C-alpha positions, 0 to 999 in steps of 0.5 A: 500500500502506498504511503498508508498511515492513520491520516490516509495514503497517496495512490499511485497516480498521486490522489490523496486519500483521507483517514478512515470514514467507516470501519467494520469491526469483527462483523458476524451476521447470521440468518437463523443458523446460517452465517452469511458473514463471519468475523470480517473487519475492514475500513473505508477511507475518505475519498477512496473507491473501495470495492467488495468482491467475491464469487456468487454467494460470498456474502457481498450484498449482506455486507453492503446491507450491513454498511447501509444499516439495513441489516444489524449484525449479531456480533461486531461493531460499525463505526462511522466518522469516529462514532459507533453506529447503533441500529438505525432507520433508513432515514436516519442513515440517509441523514448521516450521509449514506446513500445507495443504489440497488442491484434490482433498480428501485425507481418510481416507474410512473414518475418523471426522471426529474421527480424521481431524482427529487425524492433523493432530496427528501431528507434535506427538506426542512419545511413542514408538510402544510407549507409544502402543500401550499407551496409558499414562502420558505417552502417555495424557496426551499423547493426552488433551491432543491430543483436547482441542485437536481438540475445540476446533477441532471447536467452532470450525468448527461440526462437532460433530454429525458428529464421529463420522461417517465422512468418506466419508458427508459431503457435499462442503462438509463434507469441505472443512471437515474438511480445514481442521480437520485442517490447523488441528490442526497449529497452523500458522504458515502455512496454505496453502489450495488452492482452498478454495471450489471446487465449493461452493454460495453458502451453503457459500462464505459459511461457508468465507469466515467461517471463513477470516477467523476463523482469521486473526483469532482464531488469528493464522494467516498464510494463503496461498490460491489461489482462482478466485472473484474476489469471494472473493479481493477480499473476503478478501485483504490482498494479491494476487499475479497469475500468467500463463503462469508469470510474475508480472504483478501484485502489490499490494492487491486494489484495485491488482490490480483496476485493473492493465491486465496483470491485466485483459488476462489475465482478458479473454483466452482460458484457456490450460490 
């Protein structure tokens, strides 16, 4: 690892990565008598792109659900910004500065692209329900400000031409981009991406890779992602944690992980859903 220390590290291309933002300490997650995750520890640092990879059934999605607060582990601790995080409701996690996309797209098909992205601003809205319904005074000014921020995200992700289109009419690749836009609308400090390239063709993958890198570079957003395309993972990530059968078998730079015998064996072995 290049220049690793408690305050961060410097990547091979000169990017500055900051101190630990989130830390998973000895996480164990069970469903009944089945262990989905067994005693896993790793951290996510400010400003980095951190990948979580592994064969099918390795426990990656379960780990992302622990990070997002959807699952509460039976053992271990989750620390965020230097504080231990207890059980939380989804809106509380969002207010902490954590947003995510999903493996199976979760958008409102009957609503326009603009309105879908606006839902990402809900936890940032401060005016009451009555004033929002009347749309006057503070509520009017607040919504105008939120719409301006959403329009900037629309421009950033190059989806101006579909801003008024119902999401249900869009092709799969554009739906993925809209879901990314909605997550960005929450202004997350930590963005979680669950298989952002799944089901995409080569051109769509190239576009999504570019946008992920731009989000990290221009917004300074820390990103943790699950992805099966190893070419994408190795090109995008600063560090990679590798899971297999719910256990951690590797953790380091893409080059370190690529040359790890345990990782090689896991990927050359038989898939275990």
